[in-house]
ZABAKE-415935 format. One record per residue (C-alpha): residue number from 1; residue in three letters; x, y, z. Coordinates in pm, whole numbers. Example, Ala and Ser with C-alpha at 12.3 -4.5 7.8 and 13.67 -1.06 7.14 Angstrom:
2
+-----+--------+--------+--------+--------+
! num ! residu !     xx !     yy !     zz !
+-----+--------+--------+--------+--------+
!   1 !    ALA !   1230 !   -450 !    780 !
!   2 !    SER !   1367 !   -106 !    714 !
+-----+--------+--------+--------+--------+
//
This chain:
385
+-----+--------+--------+--------+--------+
! num ! residu !     xx !     yy !     zz !
+-----+--------+--------+--------+--------+
!   1 !    CYS !   5442 !   -964 !   -286 !
!   2 !    PRO !   5434 !   -763 !     40 !
!   3 !    SER !   5156 !   -863 !    274 !
!   4 !    ARG !   4858 !   -638 !    327 !
!   5 !    PRO !   4855 !   -418 !    635 !
!   6 !    PRO !   4675 !   -598 !    919 !
!   7 !    LYS !   4336 !   -460 !   1010 !
!   8 !    VAL !   4257 !   -469 !   1380 !
!   9 !    LEU !   3887 !   -491 !   1455 !
!  10 !    GLY !   3924 !   -361 !   1809 !
!  11 !    LEU !   3738 !   -658 !   1957 !
!  12 !    GLN !   3830 !  -1023 !   2002 !
!  13 !    ALA !   3712 !  -1243 !   1718 !
!  14 !    ARG !   3719 !  -1602 !   1596 !
!  15 !    ALA !   3451 !  -1618 !   1322 !
!  16 !    LEU !   3531 !  -1550 !    955 !
!  17 !    THR !   3366 !  -1629 !    622 !
!  18 !    PRO !   3396 !  -1504 !    265 !
!  19 !    GLN !   3072 !  -1358 !    133 !
!  20 !    THR !   3014 !  -1673 !    -69 !
!  21 !    ALA !   2755 !  -1538 !   -313 !
!  22 !    GLU !   2977 !  -1240 !   -404 !
!  23 !    THR !   3203 !  -1345 !   -689 !
!  24 !    ASP !   3313 !  -1002 !   -817 !
!  25 !    ALA !   3426 !   -803 !   -513 !
!  26 !    ILE !   3669 !   -932 !   -250 !
!  27 !    ARG !   3468 !   -939 !     69 !
!  28 !    PHE !   3484 !  -1116 !    405 !
!  29 !    LEU !   3252 !  -1114 !    706 !
!  30 !    VAL !   3396 !  -1129 !   1058 !
!  31 !    GLY !   3205 !  -1184 !   1383 !
!  32 !    THR !   3330 !  -1051 !   1718 !
!  33 !    GLN !   3342 !  -1203 !   2067 !
!  34 !    SER !   3307 !   -946 !   2337 !
!  35 !    LEU !   3158 !   -986 !   2682 !
!  36 !    LYS !   3152 !   -613 !   2755 !
!  37 !    TYR !   3029 !   -454 !   2432 !
!  38 !    ASP !   2761 !   -518 !   2177 !
!  39 !    ASN !   2896 !   -774 !   1935 !
!  40 !    GLN !   2937 !   -684 !   1572 !
!  41 !    ILE !   2972 !   -822 !   1224 !
!  42 !    HIS !   3241 !   -642 !   1029 !
!  43 !    ILE !   3198 !   -637 !    653 !
!  44 !    ILE !   3551 !   -619 !    515 !
!  45 !    ASP !   3590 !   -503 !    154 !
!  46 !    PHE !   3934 !   -525 !      1 !
!  47 !    ASP !   4017 !   -290 !   -286 !
!  48 !    ASP !   4293 !   -486 !   -457 !
!  49 !    GLU !   4398 !   -215 !   -702 !
!  50 !    ASN !   4460 !     45 !   -434 !
!  51 !    ASN !   4552 !   -200 !   -157 !
!  52 !    ILE !   4290 !    -54 !     79 !
!  53 !    ILE !   4065 !   -233 !    327 !
!  54 !    ASN !   3722 !    -77 !    383 !
!  55 !    LYS !   3498 !   -175 !    670 !
!  56 !    ASN !   3129 !   -151 !    756 !
!  57 !    VAL !   2998 !   -255 !   1096 !
!  58 !    LEU !   2665 !   -424 !   1171 !
!  59 !    LEU !   2542 !   -473 !   1525 !
!  60 !    HIS !   2481 !   -832 !   1635 !
!  61 !    GLN !   2313 !   -768 !   1969 !
!  62 !    ALA !   2219 !  -1132 !   2021 !
!  63 !    GLY !   2555 !  -1227 !   2173 !
!  64 !    GLU !   2918 !  -1319 !   2109 !
!  65 !    ILE !   2970 !  -1490 !   1775 !
!  66 !    TRP !   3135 !  -1834 !   1766 !
!  67 !    HIS !   3070 !  -1921 !   1404 !
!  68 !    ILE !   2956 !  -1737 !   1092 !
!  69 !    SER !   2860 !  -1860 !    745 !
!  70 !    ALA !   2724 !  -1685 !    439 !
!  71 !    SER !   2445 !  -1796 !    206 !
!  72 !    PRO !   2579 !  -1932 !   -127 !
!  73 !    ALA !   2283 !  -1783 !   -313 !
!  74 !    ASP !   2196 !  -1450 !   -149 !
!  75 !    ARG !   2463 !  -1191 !    -75 !
!  76 !    GLY !   2256 !  -1033 !    200 !
!  77 !    VAL !   2192 !  -1346 !    407 !
!  78 !    LEU !   2417 !  -1505 !    670 !
!  79 !    ALA !   2393 !  -1735 !    970 !
!  80 !    THR !   2565 !  -1707 !   1308 !
!  81 !    CYS !   2611 !  -1929 !   1611 !
!  82 !    TYR !   2624 !  -1713 !   1922 !
!  83 !    ASN !   2615 !  -1733 !   2300 !
!  84 !    ARG !   2326 !  -1603 !   2503 !
!  85 !    THR !   2263 !  -1629 !   2874 !
!  86 !    SER !   1933 !  -1770 !   2996 !
!  87 !    ASP !   1858 !  -1846 !   3362 !
!  88 !    SER !   2230 !  -1803 !   3438 !
!  89 !    LYS !   2309 !  -2081 !   3185 !
!  90 !    VAL !   2500 !  -2002 !   2869 !
!  91 !    LEU !   2338 !  -2138 !   2552 !
!  92 !    THR !   2485 !  -2138 !   2204 !
!  93 !    CYS !   2206 !  -2059 !   1958 !
!  94 !    ALA !   2191 !  -2013 !   1583 !
!  95 !    ALA !   1999 !  -1770 !   1365 !
!  96 !    VAL !   1971 !  -1653 !   1006 !
!  97 !    TRP !   2005 !  -1278 !    941 !
!  98 !    ARG !   1980 !  -1025 !    660 !
!  99 !    MET !   2209 !   -727 !    626 !
! 100 !    PRO !   2068 !   -387 !    514 !
! 101 !    LYS !   2003 !   -373 !    139 !
! 102 !    GLU !   2262 !   -105 !     68 !
! 103 !    LEU !   2539 !   -318 !    222 !
! 104 !    GLU !   2464 !   -642 !     34 !
! 105 !    SER !   2689 !   -576 !   -260 !
! 106 !    GLY !   3064 !   -564 !   -222 !
! 107 !    SER !   3137 !   -320 !   -500 !
! 108 !    HIS !   3017 !      7 !   -345 !
! 109 !    GLU !   3236 !    274 !   -185 !
! 110 !    SER !   3252 !    221 !    190 !
! 111 !    PRO !   3222 !    515 !    426 !
! 112 !    ASP !   3523 !    605 !    635 !
! 113 !    ASP !   3538 !    401 !    957 !
! 114 !    SER !   3513 !    697 !   1189 !
! 115 !    SER !   3208 !    857 !   1031 !
! 116 !    SER !   2995 !    548 !    976 !
! 117 !    THR !   2727 !    461 !   1225 !
! 118 !    ALA !   2662 !     95 !   1288 !
! 119 !    GLN !   2342 !    -52 !   1150 !
! 120 !    THR !   2163 !   -355 !   1284 !
! 121 !    LEU !   2112 !   -696 !   1129 !
! 122 !    GLU !   1756 !   -802 !   1059 !
! 123 !    LEU !   1666 !  -1136 !   1220 !
! 124 !    LEU !   1508 !  -1367 !    962 !
! 125 !    CYS !   1464 !  -1675 !   1182 !
! 126 !    HIS !   1607 !  -1875 !   1468 !
! 127 !    LEU !   1726 !  -2229 !   1408 !
! 128 !    ASP !   1536 !  -2335 !   1715 !
! 129 !    ASN !   1754 !  -2576 !   1905 !
! 130 !    THR !   1593 !  -2574 !   2247 !
! 131 !    ALA !   1541 !  -2949 !   2219 !
! 132 !    HIS !   1885 !  -3025 !   2081 !
! 133 !    GLY !   2151 !  -2841 !   2281 !
! 134 !    ASN !   2432 !  -2602 !   2193 !
! 135 !    MET !   2498 !  -2517 !   1829 !
! 136 !    ALA !   2853 !  -2576 !   1707 !
! 137 !    CYS !   2817 !  -2462 !   1346 !
! 138 !    VAL !   2583 !  -2398 !   1056 !
! 139 !    VAL !   2665 !  -2505 !    697 !
! 140 !    TRP !   2475 !  -2416 !    381 !
! 141 !    GLU !   2411 !  -2652 !     93 !
! 142 !    PRO !   2696 !  -2538 !   -135 !
! 143 !    MET !   2532 !  -2536 !   -478 !
! 144 !    GLY !   2177 !  -2476 !   -369 !
! 145 !    ASP !   1932 !  -2188 !   -365 !
! 146 !    GLY !   2021 !  -2096 !     -9 !
! 147 !    LYS !   1720 !  -2277 !    136 !
! 148 !    LYS !   1893 !  -2581 !    288 !
! 149 !    ILE !   2108 !  -2564 !    600 !
! 150 !    ILE !   2268 !  -2821 !    828 !
! 151 !    SER !   2330 !  -2730 !   1189 !
! 152 !    LEU !   2525 !  -2933 !   1444 !
! 153 !    ALA !   2395 !  -2912 !   1802 !
! 154 !    ASP !   2566 !  -3120 !   2071 !
! 155 !    ASN !   2517 !  -3475 !   1937 !
! 156 !    HIS !   2248 !  -3389 !   1679 !
! 157 !    ILE !   2284 !  -3322 !   1307 !
! 158 !    LEU !   1982 !  -3119 !   1192 !
! 159 !    LEU !   1871 !  -3047 !    834 !
! 160 !    TRP !   1664 !  -2729 !    801 !
! 161 !    ASP !   1449 !  -2604 !    519 !
! 162 !    LEU !   1431 !  -2227 !    501 !
! 163 !    GLN !   1084 !  -2127 !    392 !
! 164 !    GLU !    970 !  -1824 !    192 !
! 165 !    SER !   1221 !  -1535 !    219 !
! 166 !    SER !   1401 !  -1733 !    491 !
! 167 !    SER !   1166 !  -1602 !    759 !
! 168 !    GLN !   1100 !  -1949 !    895 !
! 169 !    ALA !   1315 !  -2261 !    936 !
! 170 !    VAL !   1145 !  -2599 !    932 !
! 171 !    LEU !   1332 !  -2902 !   1066 !
! 172 !    ALA !   1325 !  -3142 !    771 !
! 173 !    SER !   1518 !  -3433 !    925 !
! 174 !    SER !   1778 !  -3512 !   1187 !
! 175 !    ALA !   2005 !  -3782 !   1327 !
! 176 !    SER !   2198 !  -3831 !   1649 !
! 177 !    LEU !   2535 !  -3965 !   1749 !
! 178 !    GLU !   2497 !  -4291 !   1940 !
! 179 !    GLY !   2748 !  -4414 !   2193 !
! 180 !    LYS !   2892 !  -4372 !   2540 !
! 181 !    GLY !   2998 !  -4044 !   2696 !
! 182 !    GLN !   2922 !  -3684 !   2611 !
! 183 !    LEU !   2920 !  -3699 !   2232 !
! 184 !    LYS !   2946 !  -3356 !   2075 !
! 185 !    PHE !   3004 !  -3235 !   1722 !
! 186 !    THR !   3283 !  -2980 !   1675 !
! 187 !    SER !   3246 !  -2898 !   1306 !
! 188 !    GLY !   3102 !  -3006 !    973 !
! 189 !    ARG !   3123 !  -2942 !    599 !
! 190 !    TRP !   2877 !  -3005 !    319 !
! 191 !    SER !   3034 !  -3187 !     24 !
! 192 !    PRO !   3004 !  -3010 !   -314 !
! 193 !    HIS !   3003 !  -3354 !   -483 !
! 194 !    HIS !   2742 !  -3634 !   -515 !
! 195 !    ASN !   2466 !  -3383 !   -597 !
! 196 !    CYS !   2520 !  -3226 !   -254 !
! 197 !    THR !   2381 !  -3529 !    -71 !
! 198 !    GLN !   2674 !  -3575 !    169 !
! 199 !    VAL !   2796 !  -3398 !    478 !
! 200 !    ALA !   3106 !  -3476 !    684 !
! 201 !    THR !   3121 !  -3407 !   1057 !
! 202 !    ALA !   3383 !  -3416 !   1331 !
! 203 !    ASN !   3322 !  -3520 !   1689 !
! 204 !    ASP !   3599 !  -3587 !   1938 !
! 205 !    THR !   3867 !  -3774 !   1732 !
! 206 !    THR !   3621 !  -3917 !   1477 !
! 207 !    LEU !   3518 !  -3812 !   1125 !
! 208 !    ARG !   3183 !  -3927 !    987 !
! 209 !    GLY !   3006 !  -3902 !    654 !
! 210 !    TRP !   2627 !  -3865 !    635 !
! 211 !    ASP !   2377 !  -3903 !    352 !
! 212 !    THR !   2143 !  -3603 !    378 !
! 213 !    ARG !   1856 !  -3790 !    206 !
! 214 !    SER !   1830 !  -4060 !    471 !
! 215 !    MET !   2035 !  -3889 !    748 !
! 216 !    SER !   2225 !  -4215 !    783 !
! 217 !    GLN !   2597 !  -4262 !    833 !
! 218 !    ILE !   2793 !  -4364 !    522 !
! 219 !    TYR !   3150 !  -4380 !    655 !
! 220 !    CYS !   3329 !  -4342 !    985 !
! 221 !    ILE !   3698 !  -4271 !   1046 !
! 222 !    GLU !   3762 !  -4347 !   1411 !
! 223 !    ASN !   4075 !  -4201 !   1571 !
! 224 !    ALA !   4128 !  -3985 !   1265 !
! 225 !    HIS !   4342 !  -3765 !   1491 !
! 226 !    GLY !   4517 !  -3834 !   1820 !
! 227 !    GLN !   4319 !  -3553 !   1982 !
! 228 !    LEU !   4009 !  -3343 !   1910 !
! 229 !    VAL !   3931 !  -3279 !   1542 !
! 230 !    ARG !   3876 !  -2904 !   1493 !
! 231 !    ASP !   3789 !  -2866 !   1126 !
! 232 !    LEU !   3753 !  -3038 !    790 !
! 233 !    ASP !   3710 !  -2947 !    425 !
! 234 !    PHE !   3635 !  -3124 !     96 !
! 235 !    ASN !   3860 !  -3112 !   -207 !
! 236 !    PRO !   3647 !  -2913 !   -459 !
! 237 !    ASN !   3770 !  -3117 !   -758 !
! 238 !    LYS !   3825 !  -3472 !   -628 !
! 239 !    GLN !   3502 !  -3611 !   -497 !
! 240 !    TYR !   3628 !  -3855 !   -232 !
! 241 !    TYR !   3902 !  -3639 !    -86 !
! 242 !    LEU !   3869 !  -3473 !    252 !
! 243 !    ALA !   4114 !  -3280 !    473 !
! 244 !    SER !   4097 !  -3266 !    853 !
! 245 !    CYS !   4297 !  -3096 !   1129 !
! 246 !    GLY !   4307 !  -3101 !   1504 !
! 247 !    ASP !   4468 !  -3069 !   1844 !
! 248 !    ASP !   4739 !  -3324 !   1759 !
! 249 !    CYS !   4894 !  -3039 !   1548 !
! 250 !    LYS !   4839 !  -3242 !   1230 !
! 251 !    VAL !   4656 !  -3194 !    902 !
! 252 !    LYS !   4544 !  -3518 !    738 !
! 253 !    PHE !   4409 !  -3596 !    393 !
! 254 !    TRP !   4163 !  -3883 !    346 !
! 255 !    ASP !   4010 !  -4082 !     65 !
! 256 !    THR !   3666 !  -4164 !    206 !
! 257 !    ARG !   3652 !  -4491 !      7 !
! 258 !    ASN !   3938 !  -4630 !    215 !
! 259 !    VAL !   3940 !  -4489 !    564 !
! 260 !    THR !   4201 !  -4709 !    733 !
! 261 !    GLU !   4493 !  -4471 !    668 !
! 262 !    PRO !   4522 !  -4107 !    564 !
! 263 !    VAL !   4654 !  -4049 !    212 !
! 264 !    LYS !   4893 !  -3781 !    345 !
! 265 !    THR !   4975 !  -3616 !    677 !
! 266 !    LEU !   5119 !  -3268 !    732 !
! 267 !    GLU !   5302 !  -3190 !   1054 !
! 268 !    GLU !   5407 !  -2828 !   1011 !
! 269 !    HIS !   5224 !  -2662 !   1301 !
! 270 !    SER !   5345 !  -2666 !   1661 !
! 271 !    HIS !   5005 !  -2624 !   1831 !
! 272 !    TRP !   4636 !  -2696 !   1767 !
! 273 !    VAL !   4529 !  -2656 !   1404 !
! 274 !    TRP !   4194 !  -2477 !   1404 !
! 275 !    ASN !   4124 !  -2449 !   1035 !
! 276 !    VAL !   4195 !  -2617 !    702 !
! 277 !    ARG !   4073 !  -2482 !    367 !
! 278 !    TYR !   4119 !  -2603 !     10 !
! 279 !    ASN !   4151 !  -2340 !   -259 !
! 280 !    HIS !   3828 !  -2342 !   -464 !
! 281 !    SER !   4002 !  -2332 !   -803 !
! 282 !    HIS !   4343 !  -2492 !   -744 !
! 283 !    ASP !   4300 !  -2784 !   -509 !
! 284 !    GLN !   4674 !  -2831 !   -453 !
! 285 !    LEU !   4672 !  -2509 !   -249 !
! 286 !    VAL !   4577 !  -2580 !    114 !
! 287 !    LEU !   4558 !  -2317 !    386 !
! 288 !    THR !   4583 !  -2388 !    761 !
! 289 !    GLY !   4566 !  -2168 !   1070 !
! 290 !    SER !   4679 !  -2262 !   1420 !
! 291 !    SER !   4713 !  -2141 !   1776 !
! 292 !    ASP !   5087 !  -2134 !   1711 !
! 293 !    SER !   4990 !  -1792 !   1559 !
! 294 !    ARG !   5095 !  -1903 !   1212 !
! 295 !    VAL !   4918 !  -1945 !    880 !
! 296 !    ILE !   5072 !  -2204 !    648 !
! 297 !    LEU !   5009 !  -2233 !    275 !
! 298 !    SER !   5094 !  -2582 !    148 !
! 299 !    ASN !   5123 !  -2722 !   -202 !
! 300 !    MET !   4966 !  -3070 !   -188 !
! 301 !    VAL !   5020 !  -3136 !   -553 !
! 302 !    SER !   5067 !  -3517 !   -530 !
! 303 !    ILE !   4706 !  -3565 !   -419 !
! 304 !    SER !   4557 !  -3284 !   -626 !
! 305 !    SER !   4354 !  -3308 !   -944 !
! 306 !    GLU !   4657 !  -3175 !  -1136 !
! 307 !    PRO !   4964 !  -3365 !  -1012 !
! 308 !    PHE !   5176 !  -3226 !  -1296 !
! 309 !    GLY !   5130 !  -2864 !  -1199 !
! 310 !    HIS !   4924 !  -2615 !  -1398 !
! 311 !    LEU !   4855 !  -2337 !  -1152 !
! 312 !    VAL !   4860 !  -2016 !  -1340 !
! 313 !    ASP !   4686 !  -1688 !  -1405 !
! 314 !    ASP !   4676 !  -1669 !  -1784 !
! 315 !    ASP !   4733 !  -1293 !  -1785 !
! 316 !    ASP !   5075 !  -1335 !  -1627 !
! 317 !    ILE !   5234 !  -1581 !  -1866 !
! 318 !    SER !   5350 !  -1515 !  -2221 !
! 319 !    ASP !   5308 !  -1771 !  -2499 !
! 320 !    GLN !   5683 !  -1829 !  -2509 !
! 321 !    GLU !   5695 !  -1932 !  -2145 !
! 322 !    ASP !   5387 !  -2143 !  -2197 !
! 323 !    HIS !   5559 !  -2329 !  -2478 !
! 324 !    ARG !   5871 !  -2391 !  -2269 !
! 325 !    SER !   5668 !  -2543 !  -1989 !
! 326 !    GLU !   5512 !  -2800 !  -2220 !
! 327 !    GLU !   5853 !  -2929 !  -2325 !
! 328 !    LYS !   5940 !  -3031 !  -1970 !
! 329 !    SER !   5907 !  -3398 !  -1893 !
! 330 !    LYS !   5590 !  -3498 !  -1710 !
! 331 !    GLU !   5721 !  -3569 !  -1361 !
! 332 !    PRO !   5480 !  -3522 !  -1072 !
! 333 !    LEU !   5574 !  -3221 !   -862 !
! 334 !    GLN !   5672 !  -3248 !   -496 !
! 335 !    ASP !   5449 !  -3151 !   -204 !
! 336 !    ASN !   5595 !  -2863 !     -6 !
! 337 !    VAL !   5519 !  -2568 !    217 !
! 338 !    ILE !   5487 !  -2263 !     -7 !
! 339 !    ALA !   5488 !  -2000 !    266 !
! 340 !    THR !   5453 !  -1953 !    639 !
! 341 !    TYR !   5285 !  -1627 !    745 !
! 342 !    GLU !   5379 !  -1484 !   1083 !
! 343 !    GLU !   5187 !  -1154 !   1092 !
! 344 !    HIS !   4967 !  -1267 !   1382 !
! 345 !    GLU !   5062 !  -1244 !   1748 !
! 346 !    ASP !   4770 !  -1448 !   1881 !
! 347 !    SER !   4596 !  -1778 !   1799 !
! 348 !    VAL !   4475 !  -1791 !   1438 !
! 349 !    TYR !   4120 !  -1922 !   1471 !
! 350 !    ALA !   4009 !  -1882 !   1110 !
! 351 !    VAL !   4150 !  -1880 !    757 !
! 352 !    ASP !   3953 !  -1868 !    434 !
! 353 !    TRP !   3989 !  -1804 !     63 !
! 354 !    SER !   3815 !  -1519 !   -114 !
! 355 !    SER !   3520 !  -1631 !   -329 !
! 356 !    ALA !   3605 !  -1364 !   -587 !
! 357 !    ASP !   3983 !  -1402 !   -628 !
! 358 !    PRO !   4137 !  -1752 !   -615 !
! 359 !    TRP !   4481 !  -1614 !   -525 !
! 360 !    LEU !   4370 !  -1420 !   -218 !
! 361 !    PHE !   4295 !  -1528 !    139 !
! 362 !    ALA !   4223 !  -1385 !    483 !
! 363 !    SER !   4329 !  -1496 !    830 !
! 364 !    LEU !   4186 !  -1390 !   1165 !
! 365 !    SER !   4348 !  -1409 !   1508 !
! 366 !    TYR !   4177 !  -1387 !   1845 !
! 367 !    ASP !   4307 !  -1035 !   1915 !
! 368 !    GLY !   4086 !   -911 !   1631 !
! 369 !    ARG !   4357 !   -880 !   1368 !
! 370 !    LEU !   4252 !   -964 !   1014 !
! 371 !    VAL !   4529 !  -1009 !    756 !
! 372 !    ILE !   4473 !  -1038 !    381 !
! 373 !    ASN !   4744 !  -1210 !    176 !
! 374 !    ARG !   4807 !  -1328 !   -177 !
! 375 !    VAL !   4954 !  -1655 !   -298 !
! 376 !    PRO !   5315 !  -1564 !   -384 !
! 377 !    ARG !   5344 !  -1474 !   -750 !
! 378 !    ALA !   5664 !  -1675 !   -783 !
! 379 !    LEU !   5469 !  -1990 !   -709 !
! 380 !    LYS !   5274 !  -1963 !  -1031 !
! 381 !    TYR !   5593 !  -1954 !  -1233 !
! 382 !    HIS !   5759 !  -2227 !  -1031 !
! 383 !    ILE !   5480 !  -2471 !  -1101 !
! 384 !    LEU !   5437 !  -2371 !  -1462 !
! 385 !    LEU !   5804 !  -2367 !  -1562 !
+-----+--------+--------+--------+--------+
//
């Protein structure tokens, strides 16, 4: 399948998220990083049938965006971490915003880029971190009603409760990293398992698990990577499995019940790996983005919930082929790199899967180029047959 034409935002960018609550239309939100211009959130709608990308722009006048995440329950609500200057010091703050009503849904016709005038985001509330330091990221409770958020600020993990219509955030509980040196979180993910009571965080070369009910540490993987850990993600179907990536150019897969050794290690990138994402439906598909300017799609079938294959869009396969596949002997399939995407010319700071189409993903490089790609169709047949 030919790749989609790259869309250049015109501004530098490193923040990307699917619109998590939108499960019908293919839609991503991108946040820009510009020192000279007002920063923006670009709402990217992809029309799969006609292979067209539509864009709406919202002004984010608060500052350059380092991280963006979308509410799992409300299509109009999102959170950003952004820089602002105060008394000649740069602070990274976080806030929750609402987009204009008419832009909430992904299925409408977008105006042409040139004619549309940018609208402004409505500030719902600040995640007030004056006492806690610089915000690294904000993560929503994955299955919830959009009222619970974790933010990571320097060495603090903070659990917020968003009150009525998200216009106020109350700090429900918090915990701090203890130890020598300047301890700082780099990223975190909320586990979709265990009734959403666990969060994993990265700081320096260490991965930690936290119980959100007591805000106490439940596991710790020291020296998970040889250098800084940049990102992590939970397997959506296997409750103890976690992927991490970092500046040692590696992607590692962990079973949090036994943290002495990774279950698997991938060494396909040649520079820092900024992002790792499991596919939401098919957990053998793992996406990574790196400052080697490449996006790699890997098939980690040996540690997936379906080690004997079964990755298929039912519409594509006839009964006859289906029957043939069942006759094959049940040998576990091999892990391999499915595809390496080289459409970017700058560091790829973000990759993510669409929440509406399990076969589609976006990648974003620092020069403001967003590329939308599909899992190769041949892969479905290869695994099935």
